N, C-alpha and C positions, 0 to 999 in steps of 0.2 A: 931345691924345686931338682930331678936327675936331667945330666945331660943326656939330650940325643944326637944323633945323629944325622948331619946333613937330609940325605934321604929319610928317614924316620919322619924329621920335621916337615918334608913338603908331604912327605902323604899324608900325616897327621894336617897340614895345610885344607889339602883337597877335599878329607872325610869333613873336615867342618865346613867347606865352602859346600859341600852337596846339601846342606841342613837350611841353608839359605832358604827362605821362602819371601820370593820378592814377591812385590804388589802388585795388582792387576794394574788395567789402565784406568779404571773406571774408580779403582783407590786413589791411583794417583793422582788423578782429573778433580773430582773431590778435595782433595787433599791440598790441593796447589790453589783450587778456590775460596776454600775457606783461609788461608793463611794468606791472600790477598782483601780479602772480604776484612777481615781479622786488624792487618797491618793499616788497612783504610782508617777502620774504624778509630785504631789509633792513637794514629797521625791526626786525625780530626780531633781529638779528644786532649792530645800533645798542643795543637793549635791554638783551644781555645783557654788553658790554660796557660799558656803564655800567651797569648793576649791581654786571659784577665790580670796576672800578676804585673804585666807591664802598663797594663792603664792604673793597676795601683802604684807603683812607682814614680811613672809621668806626676800623677793628684799628688802623693806626696811633695815629689821635691818642687811641683810651682805651689805651693804652702814655704819652702821654704828660702822662694824665690821673689 
C-alpha cells in the first residue's frame, strides 16, 4: 500500500464520507422496533430452555438423593 500525505489522507476520508447514505428516520425506527421484538422473543425462548434444563437437573438430582 502506497504512503499518502496527511493532507491527501484527509481528502480521501472526506470523499468517502460524502458517499455515506444515512438511513431515514422511518428506517431507523422500523429497525429499532424489529430489534426489540427479536430480543424479546429470544429472551422468552432462552428463559424457557433454561427453565426446562433446570427442571431436568432438579429431577435428576432428586433421583440421587
